[in-house]
N, C-alpha and C positions, 0 to 999 in steps of 0.2 A: 718929585724926582726928575732930574734933567734928562732929556732925551739923548741917548747915546747913539751916535751914527757911525762910529769907527768900526770897521769890520776887517777881517783877515780871510782871504780866500786862498786855499791851497789846492793846486791842480797837479795831477800826476798822469804821466803817460807810461804805462807798464811799470817797470821798476827802474827806469833809467833817466827819465827827464821829469823835473819838478819845477813848478812855478808858484811863487808866493806873491800875492798882491795885497797891499794894505790900502785902504781907502775909506771914503765916506759913502754911506748907503742912503738911499731914499726909496720910498715906495711910489710907484706910478701905476695908475689904473687906465692906461691908454688902450681902449678896446681894440682899436685898429692894429696896434703893435702886438697886442696879445694874440689876435687872430693870425697875424703874420707868422708868429713864432709857434703857434699851436701845433701839437702833434696828437693824433688820435689816441695814443696810449696814455695821455694825461687824463683821459676821461675816467680812468680807474680811480683817480683821487678827486676829480672834479666832475661829478655826474652831469652838471649843467653845461658842460663844454666851455668854450672860451667866453661865453656870456655869464658864467657862474660868478656870483658876487664875491665868492671867496678867492677868485683868481686875481692876482696882481703881479706886477713885475718889481723885482728888487734891482735897482740900478746902482752900480758902484762906480764912483769917480775915483780912480786909483791915484795915490800920492807916492807910493813906493813899490818897487818890484824887485824880486830877487829870484834867480834861477840856478838850478844845478842840472848838469847834463853829463851823464855817464854812459852815453851811447858809443857804439863803435870802438875804435882803437883807444879812445879815452878810457873806456871801461876796462879794457885789457890792461892798459898801463896802470890804472888805479888798483886793479886786483894784484898785479905784480908788485907794486909798491907796498900794498897792504901785507902781502905774504912776506916780503923782505923785511918789513918792519917787525912783524910778528916773530920771525926767525932770529933776527939780530937783536931784538929788544930796543931798537932805536926808531924814533919817529922819522918818517921821510920828510925832507925839505922839498916842498913843492909850491909853486905859484902857478896855478893853471887858470888863466883868465878865460879860457874856453870852457872850463868846467863850472865856473861859478862867477856870478856877477850880481851887483846890487846897484840900484839907481833910484834917485828921487825923480818923481814925475811931475 
């Protein structure tokens, strides 16, 4: 079976900002970098600490990114448009480049 490296990462900040990254992943076992990123709470899963042989880094080289942002006044406008659409039965016409964008990296 061929090795599949393509991954999708989805990150969320509260319920208002989202980021989706598609890319190619690879495993790295750079002990110096692992020690640099290590937090003591990780010891719950890796009892041997940053030297634990089960600890590795997953590095993602992104090729495409997409975001949605419903913070602040954008969120209020979105909610207003959604209620209006519900009441009138018509979908709102909106082009909000500040709310959503997609790009190849």
